[in-house]
C-alpha positions as CSV (number, residue, x, y, z in Angstrom):
1,M,122.1,115.0,116.6
2,N,123.4,114.0,113.0
3,M,122.3,111.4,110.4
4,S,124.7,108.9,111.6
5,T,123.5,109.1,115.0
6,Y,120.3,108.1,113.9
7,G,121.1,105.2,112.2
8,E,123.3,103.4,114.9
9,K,120.6,104.5,117.5
10,A,117.7,103.1,115.4
11,Y,119.5,100.0,114.2
12,A,120.6,99.0,117.7
13,F,116.8,99.2,118.9
14,L,115.7,97.4,115.9
15,E,118.1,94.8,116.7
16,K,116.2,94.2,120.2
17,L,113.1,94.3,118.6
18,S,113.9,91.9,116.0
19,F,111.8,88.8,117.0
20,P,108.4,87.6,116.3
21,R,105.7,89.7,117.5
22,T,102.0,88.7,116.6
23,S,98.8,90.2,117.4
24,G,97.8,89.2,120.8
25,S,100.5,87.4,121.7
26,G,103.2,88.0,124.7
27,E,105.9,88.5,122.5
28,E,103.5,91.6,121.1
29,H,102.9,92.8,124.3
30,R,106.6,92.5,125.3
31,A,107.9,94.4,122.0
32,A,105.0,97.3,123.2
33,Q,107.0,97.5,127.0
34,M,110.6,97.9,125.1
35,I,108.9,100.8,123.1
36,M,107.5,102.6,125.9
37,D,110.7,102.0,128.0
38,E,112.8,103.5,125.1
39,I,110.2,106.5,124.9
40,K,110.3,107.4,128.4
41,S,114.2,107.4,128.2
42,F,113.9,110.7,126.2
43,G,111.5,112.4,128.8
44,L,108.2,111.7,127.2
45,E,105.2,110.1,128.5
46,P,103.9,107.3,126.2
47,R,100.9,105.3,127.4
48,L,99.6,101.8,126.6
49,E,96.1,101.4,125.1
50,P,95.1,98.0,125.0
51,F,91.9,96.8,122.7
52,E,91.2,93.2,122.4
53,V,91.4,91.0,118.8
54,K,89.7,88.3,118.0
55,W,89.6,85.5,115.2
56,N,88.6,81.7,114.3
57,E,91.5,80.1,114.9
58,P,92.4,76.5,113.3
59,T,92.8,74.1,115.4
60,M,92.6,71.3,113.1
61,A,93.9,71.0,109.3
62,T,94.3,67.9,107.3
63,F,94.5,67.5,103.3
64,S,95.1,64.4,101.3
65,V,94.6,62.9,97.8
66,T,92.2,60.3,98.2
67,A,91.9,59.2,94.1
68,P,93.6,57.9,91.6
69,V,95.9,57.5,94.6
70,Q,96.3,58.3,98.0
71,K,98.6,61.0,99.7
72,E,98.4,63.1,102.1
73,F,99.8,66.7,102.4
74,T,100.8,69.1,105.3
75,V,98.7,72.2,105.2
76,T,97.3,74.7,107.5
77,G,93.8,75.8,107.9
78,L,92.9,79.6,107.3
79,I,92.2,82.0,109.9
80,N,88.5,82.7,109.6
81,A,87.6,80.1,107.5
82,Q,84.6,77.6,107.5
83,D,84.4,74.2,109.6
84,T,83.6,71.2,107.8
85,P,81.8,68.5,109.4
86,A,83.0,66.0,112.6
87,G,85.2,63.6,109.9
88,G,85.7,65.9,106.8
89,C,84.4,66.0,103.6
90,D,85.5,64.5,100.2
91,A,85.5,66.2,96.9
92,E,86.3,66.1,93.5
93,F,89.7,68.5,92.4
94,Y,90.2,71.1,90.2
95,Y,93.3,73.6,89.6
96,M,91.8,76.5,88.9
97,R,94.2,78.4,87.2
98,L,92.5,81.4,86.1
99,I,89.5,82.8,87.8
100,D,87.2,83.4,85.1
101,E,83.4,82.2,83.6
102,A,85.0,79.1,81.6
103,N,86.6,77.8,84.7
104,L,84.1,78.8,87.6
105,R,81.6,76.4,85.2
106,K,84.1,73.5,85.8
107,A,85.2,74.6,89.4
108,K,81.3,73.9,90.9
109,G,80.8,72.0,94.0
110,K,84.7,70.8,94.0
111,F,87.9,71.7,96.2
112,I,89.8,74.1,94.0
113,L,93.3,74.8,93.8
114,V,94.6,78.8,93.3
115,N,97.7,80.3,91.8
116,E,97.3,83.4,94.5
117,R,94.6,85.2,96.9
118,P,91.8,85.9,95.1
119,S,90.3,89.7,95.1
120,E,87.3,90.2,96.8
121,E,85.7,90.4,93.7
122,D,86.4,86.8,92.6
123,Y,86.3,85.4,95.9
124,K,82.4,86.2,95.9
125,K,82.4,84.6,92.2
126,L,84.0,81.3,94.1
127,V,81.2,81.4,96.5
128,E,78.9,81.9,94.3
129,A,79.8,79.3,92.2
130,K,79.8,77.2,95.6
131,V,83.0,75.7,95.8
132,A,83.4,72.9,98.6
133,G,86.8,74.5,99.5
134,M,89.9,75.9,98.2
135,L,94.3,75.6,98.5
136,W,96.1,79.3,98.5
137,M,99.9,78.3,97.6
138,S,102.4,79.9,100.1
139,G,106.3,80.1,99.5
140,T,108.0,79.4,96.3
141,S,109.0,76.6,93.6
142,R,112.8,76.8,94.6
143,D,112.0,76.5,99.1
144,T,112.7,73.0,101.0
145,Y,111.6,72.2,104.0
146,E,114.8,73.5,105.9
147,N,114.4,77.1,104.7
148,S,110.4,77.6,104.7
149,D,107.8,78.0,106.9
150,L,104.1,76.9,106.3
151,D,101.8,80.6,107.1
152,T,98.4,80.9,108.5
153,W,96.8,82.8,106.4
154,R,93.2,84.4,106.5
155,F,90.1,85.8,105.6
156,R,89.7,89.0,105.8
157,A,86.2,90.6,106.9
158,S,85.2,91.9,103.3
159,Y,85.5,88.4,102.4
160,E,83.4,86.7,104.9
161,K,80.4,88.9,104.5
162,H,79.7,86.8,100.9
163,G,80.0,83.4,102.7
164,K,82.6,81.4,104.2
165,M,84.3,78.2,103.2
166,P,86.6,75.6,104.4
167,G,90.2,76.9,103.1
168,F,93.7,76.1,103.4
169,T,97.5,76.5,103.0
170,I,99.9,74.4,101.0
171,R,103.8,74.8,100.1
172,M,104.2,75.3,96.8
173,I,106.5,72.6,96.5
174,D,103.8,70.3,98.0
175,A,101.2,71.8,95.3
176,M,103.7,71.0,92.5
177,E,103.6,67.1,93.9
178,L,100.1,67.4,94.2
179,L,99.3,68.1,90.6
180,R,101.8,65.9,89.4
181,L,99.7,63.0,91.0
182,K,96.4,64.3,88.6
183,P,94.4,64.2,91.4
184,E,91.0,63.7,90.9
185,K,89.3,63.3,94.5
186,V,90.3,64.8,97.5
187,H,89.3,64.8,101.6
188,F,89.7,67.6,103.6
189,E,88.9,68.5,107.5
190,L,89.0,71.8,109.1
191,H,87.7,72.8,112.6
192,T,88.6,75.8,114.3
193,K,88.1,77.9,118.0
194,E,87.6,81.5,118.7
195,F,90.6,83.2,119.6
196,V,90.1,86.4,121.5
197,G,93.3,88.2,123.0
198,T,94.9,91.6,123.9
199,S,96.6,93.8,121.9
200,H,98.0,97.4,122.3
201,N,98.9,100.7,120.8
202,V,101.5,102.6,122.0
203,V,100.8,106.7,122.4
204,T,102.6,109.5,122.9
205,V,101.3,112.8,122.3
206,V,103.8,115.7,122.1
207,P,102.0,119.3,122.8
208,G,102.6,122.3,120.3
209,T,103.5,125.7,121.3
210,D,101.7,128.8,120.1
211,L,99.7,125.7,117.6
212,A,98.5,123.4,120.2
213,D,95.2,122.9,118.9
214,E,96.2,121.6,116.0
215,A,97.6,117.9,115.6
216,I,99.1,115.9,112.9
217,A,99.1,112.1,113.5
218,V,102.1,110.2,113.0
219,G,102.5,106.3,113.1
220,G,103.8,102.8,112.2
221,H,102.9,99.3,113.2
222,Y,105.2,97.2,115.5
223,D,103.6,94.0,114.9
224,S,104.9,91.4,113.0
225,T,103.7,87.9,110.7
226,E,104.1,84.5,112.1
227,F,107.7,83.2,111.7
228,S,109.1,87.0,110.3
229,Y,111.5,89.1,112.8
230,G,109.7,92.1,111.6
231,S,113.0,94.2,111.0
232,W,111.8,95.6,107.4
233,D,108.4,95.4,107.8
234,N,107.3,97.2,110.4
235,G,110.5,97.4,113.1
236,A,112.0,100.0,110.9
237,G,108.9,102.1,110.7
238,T,108.8,101.8,114.5
239,V,112.2,103.2,115.0
240,Q,111.9,106.3,112.3
241,V,109.0,106.8,114.9
242,M,111.2,107.1,118.0
243,G,113.3,109.0,116.1
244,L,111.1,111.4,115.7
245,L,109.9,111.3,119.5
246,E,113.4,111.9,120.1
247,H,114.0,114.6,118.1
248,L,110.4,116.2,119.2
249,A,111.6,116.0,122.9
250,K,114.2,118.3,122.0
251,N,112.4,120.6,119.7
252,P,108.9,121.6,120.7
253,P,106.8,121.2,117.6
254,R,103.9,124.9,117.1
255,R,101.5,121.9,116.5
256,T,101.0,118.8,118.5
257,V,102.2,115.3,117.3
258,K,100.3,112.4,118.1
259,C,102.4,109.2,117.8
260,I,101.6,105.9,117.5
261,C,102.9,102.8,117.3
262,F,100.1,100.3,116.2
263,G,99.7,97.0,117.2
264,S,97.8,94.3,114.7
265,E,98.3,95.8,111.9
266,E,98.7,92.7,110.1
267,I,95.8,91.2,110.6
268,G,93.5,93.8,109.2
269,L,94.8,97.4,110.4
270,E,92.9,96.5,113.5
271,G,95.5,98.9,116.0
272,S,94.6,102.1,113.8
273,K,90.8,101.4,113.8
274,A,90.9,100.8,117.8
275,F,92.8,104.4,117.6
276,L,90.2,106.0,115.8
277,K,87.6,104.4,117.7
278,A,88.8,105.4,121.3
279,H,89.7,109.1,119.9
280,P,86.5,110.2,118.6
281,E,87.6,113.8,118.3
282,D,90.9,112.7,116.2
283,Q,88.3,111.3,113.5
284,E,87.0,115.0,112.9
285,K,90.0,117.2,114.1
286,L,93.7,115.5,112.9
287,L,94.9,117.5,109.9
288,C,97.2,115.1,108.6
289,M,98.9,111.2,109.3
290,I,102.0,110.4,108.3
291,N,102.8,106.6,108.2
292,L,105.8,104.7,108.0
293,D,106.0,101.2,106.9
294,V,108.5,98.8,105.8
295,G,112.3,100.5,106.2
296,G,115.8,100.4,106.8
297,N,116.5,98.1,103.9
298,L,120.1,98.3,102.2
299,L,118.5,97.3,98.7
300,G,115.8,99.4,97.5
301,N,114.0,102.9,97.2
302,A,112.1,104.8,98.9
303,M,108.3,105.2,98.3
304,A,106.2,107.9,99.0
305,V,102.3,107.6,98.7
306,V,100.0,110.3,99.4
307,T,96.1,109.8,99.9
308,G,94.4,113.3,99.8
309,T,93.7,115.6,96.9
310,T,95.4,116.8,93.9
311,G,97.1,119.6,96.2
312,A,98.3,117.5,98.7
313,E,100.1,115.5,96.1
314,E,101.4,118.3,94.6
315,Y,102.6,119.6,97.8
316,V,104.6,116.5,99.3
317,K,106.0,116.4,95.8
318,G,107.0,119.8,96.2
319,I,108.5,119.8,99.6
320,L,110.7,116.5,98.6
321,R,112.3,118.1,95.5
322,E,113.1,121.1,98.0
323,G,114.8,118.8,100.7
324,G,116.9,117.0,97.8
325,I,114.6,113.8,98.5
326,S,114.4,110.9,96.3
327,A,111.1,108.5,96.3
328,K,109.1,106.8,93.6
329,F,105.4,108.6,94.2
330,R,102.4,107.6,93.5
331,A,98.8,109.0,94.7
332,G,96.5,106.5,96.0
333,V,95.9,104.2,99.1
334,M,98.5,102.4,100.7
335,S,97.7,99.3,102.1
336,S,98.5,100.1,105.9
337,D,97.2,102.0,108.8
338,C,97.2,105.6,106.9
339,A,94.3,103.9,104.9
340,V,92.2,103.8,107.8
341,F,92.7,107.4,109.3
342,S,91.8,108.6,105.3
343,D,88.8,106.9,105.4
344,Y,87.7,108.7,108.2
345,G,88.7,112.3,105.6
346,I,92.4,112.2,107.5
347,P,94.6,112.9,104.4
348,S,97.8,110.2,104.8
349,I,101.4,110.7,103.5
350,S,103.3,107.0,103.7
351,F,106.7,106.7,103.6
352,G,108.4,103.5,103.0
353,N,111.6,101.6,101.5
354,M,110.9,98.9,98.1
355,T,113.1,96.4,97.4
356,P,113.8,95.5,93.8
357,R,112.3,92.2,92.6
358,N,113.5,89.2,95.1
359,G,115.6,91.8,96.8
360,G,113.3,91.5,100.4
361,Y,111.1,88.9,101.8
362,M,108.0,90.3,103.8
363,H,106.1,87.9,106.0
364,T,108.6,85.3,105.9
365,R,111.5,84.4,107.8
366,Y,114.0,86.6,106.1
367,D,112.6,89.2,106.6
368,N,115.6,90.1,109.4
369,M,118.6,92.3,110.2
370,D,120.3,90.7,107.6
371,M,118.4,93.0,105.2
372,I,118.5,96.4,107.0
373,D,121.4,99.1,107.0
374,A,122.1,101.7,110.1
375,D,122.6,104.7,107.2
376,V,119.4,103.9,105.4
377,L,117.4,104.3,108.7
378,G,119.2,107.3,109.3
379,E,118.2,108.7,106.4
380,E,115.0,107.6,106.5
381,V,114.4,109.2,110.1
382,E,116.0,112.3,108.8
383,T,113.4,112.2,105.9
384,L,110.8,111.7,108.9
385,I,111.5,114.5,110.9
386,Y,112.1,117.0,107.7
387,V,108.2,116.3,106.5
388,A,106.7,116.4,109.9
389,G,108.7,119.4,110.7
390,R,107.4,121.2,107.6
391,L,103.7,120.3,108.0
392,T,104.0,121.2,111.9
393,Q,106.0,124.9,111.6
394,A,103.9,125.9,108.8
395,E,102.2,129.4,109.7
396,V,99.0,128.1,107.8
397,F,98.8,124.2,107.6
398,P,99.7,123.8,103.8
399,I,97.4,120.2,103.1
400,Q,93.7,120.5,102.6
401,R,91.9,118.8,105.1
402,E,90.1,116.3,102.6
403,I,89.8,113.5,100.3
404,S,89.3,113.9,96.6
405,K,86.1,111.5,95.3
406,E,88.6,109.8,93.1
407,M,90.2,108.6,96.5
408,Q,87.2,108.0,97.9
409,E,86.6,105.6,95.4
410,Q,89.6,103.6,95.7
411,I,89.0,103.7,99.8
412,I,85.6,102.0,99.5
413,K,87.0,99.9,97.2
414,Y,90.2,98.9,99.3
415,F,87.4,97.8,102.4
416,G,85.0,96.4,100.7
417,A,81.2,97.6,99.8
418,G,79.7,98.3,103.4
419,L,82.9,98.2,105.2
420,S,84.0,101.8,104.7
421,Q,83.6,104.8,106.9
422,T,84.0,106.6,103.6
423,E,81.0,105.3,102.2
424,K,79.0,105.5,105.7
425,R,79.5,109.1,105.9
426,R,78.4,109.3,102.2
427,N,75.2,107.5,103.2
428,E,74.5,109.9,105.8
429,K,74.3,112.6,103.2
430,K,71.8,111.1,101.2
């Protein structure tokens, strides 16, 4: 099968898969079934592995200026935020342009607007400053109500451990209007309820031939964020995995390949966490993980991120050069499912397609098929087949199963102190 055929087939299936499919929803389950059926058409036997997802979902969120004028604004509550008492709260307002020592002193006890989602370290400072609540901005300053959606963002587990507070999202265009009112006091109310749902991983194992006891994992998430059609992020990665499976069905690998289409990546890498929890043997035995996240975009360049050792980095650089594959390379931690595998000590290689500034609209209604090109998808499938082939067919596995100390530090920082398997293993050795 040639490149154009891979691209055409990937594009055709991605068109069908391009609809909002958020964690735990019926649409996410429908997408999983579609993926299952397509893989079965290759003569393979995928399985659906369910896992539980839960969070505190906002049921009511209001925000208004009460002085010097009165005006209500449309907001959404943040998932996993702290409820207010019935009837809401009143507080002084402060626009915190920068989270630094001077502004933290001024923000104590006040309700704040911040320019962007704070880092975990900055969030901890806000909790310690006992801010009354916070407001994040969504969208751009040039949006209109007709061309924008108001996202429902969330507090991650690494944030919650420092304490909870009421949190809201507001459109940036509304934030500008809010600031023009010179607000002094605000009123806000937030109520949540626990949501418990079921998400799924689609797992397909292609047994190896003479080296079947050795295995690698290949995966990409298929869920999307609210409002997004998820064509770029990450339907494109999903169809790349399926392209590899179609190839492997006709060309058995020497090493076993475990392909996983992950659910619920967008809410905190829950699919990859669930997979490794359900397969403890893979925590210790998988030699490497290849991850596909964002792809197929007409505008942009290939990206490769390696988490492992210097030797792994040099190996990946070398085979990309040898194969004539252009990619912007870096060593580090990719914010995707591969990070969970590397947290268990499994080296990872992540491929993506990063657009120029304003060339891609991740997590918005503009992540749709308008961005996608069949030839780009075809090239990405070919790259995956090539790299997976080098790893599965090698006489001796070419990447050391080790994560350097520098990378370990990055992993611990990424997941947050006390939440990393890497940190847990370190403590057990002491």
